[in-house]
C-alpha angles and dihedrals in degrees: 000000000000094000093049090063093058113093129208089245092055091050092050093049091050092047091054091049094060107028104071138110113284093031096076124102117188118191116198116199128193139025096325119166115234090241091061091047088053090051091053090052090052091050091050092050088060095054112109111235132166121278118282112288128190105304113247114231098183089242110142121219107252113235116233091242095044107147091002104075120175115248095250133127115225113214137188136173119257143152094248129038108249129174128198131186128190134185128195120234128199104212092208091059094039113037123206097263091058092044089055093050095045090053094048092045092053104037117011123094136345092298094054113124093240095049096041096050103034102033104026111026095033110012101217098130132047094193143340139202117230124187135180107206107198137188129168094266107026140016139191129212115209138181129183135179145161114259137181109251092236091055099055095100092042094053093046090052091051092047089054090053095049092046088051087055089054094044092051098044097252094147137080109263093186093050093051093044089054090047091055092047089050090051089059091046093051090048090059088070087067099056099184093051092043095051091046091052089052092047092047093051095044103040107024103030095028086217127163103284125243110247113202091196092064121081090227093036089250092265095079100036095103099033115113135182089247091056090050091052091049091052093044090056090049094049108033104061130117095246089057097049133100115198124190130180126190122187 
């Protein structure tokens, strides 16, 4: 239904708005001699693209209610009952190293707060999808899952408890820091994905780079548990939450 409302003209206009010189990022992976990299640059310079458009800076427009969401529940009809929560993040107040560690503390692995409380201690969820949507200026952390209609209030109560644990420092900072460092180490086994992650962070997000020569990869050298708690209290509050239920 959504696709049927998109016209060929709209697609063409959108294509022209993104495929233009200055809006191309090429990531080369592997043991490539500089001469071959130079040849690729020459080939790319000969590709015909549309005239220069407004350069994209990866800065998201800030909604008027950013960080000050109204206490409303957004609902839609659907075959299955699905719930989604989102929280706004000001990147200036919460730098990328802390964002990484908040995400891994909440959602990554069997000791993540979400998995431990909602799948192990009180089995309300079988699985969940968690995403950190990031731009240069703002970000949003989101989680969604299928839920039995009778368990909606139960799961919201448990989410409140686990977020209170995060906001009050009831988690292992050292364990989650090591988990994040291990994530980067594992990613190095998949060179293409690893190099793309580095390119994305450095060139699109403009984030603090990962330095392999540093024990804490540079990015996490100045991050502390106290800073994580401060950011958690800034982010995970009711007036900064969007809640949607479909079912």
